[in-house]
C-alpha positions, 0 to 999 in steps of 0.5 A, a space after each residue: 465306802 459311804 462313811 468311815 469314822 475313826 474312834 481312836 485307840 481305846 481299852 478293849 473290853 477284854 484282852 485279845 491276842 495279848 493286846 489290851 488296847 485297840 483302834 476302833 473304826 466304824 465303816 458304813 458301806 453298801 455292797 452285795 454279799 460277795 462284797 462282805 465276804 471279800 472284805 471279811 476275807 481280807 480282814 482275816 488275812 490282815 494280822 493288824 486286825 484282831 477283831 471285827 464284826 459286820 452288821 447289816 443295817 437298813 438302807 435309811 440308816 446307812 451313813 447316818 452319824 453315830 451317837 457321840 461316844 459319851 451318849 448311849 445309843 438308841 438301840 443296841 447291837 442286838 437289835 441289828 442283824 449280825 452277818 459275821 465276824 470274829 
């Protein structure tokens, strides 16, 4: 793990499995495709994880601090390559 950031419990954009709030975590890490597959597999088996997304970013962006929660990000998630999630 390079960087892990806990954004705390927040209201979800929409209800998921009858949950209206969830804890948001962001983890930047380096790994192979196998690493990503194994992490996603463990996320699917963990009943406490109701939603996740894996996004591939460029190496130079890895570990950089994310914008403060009250600031608008410079780029949207649509600008990044999606690897998987549910």
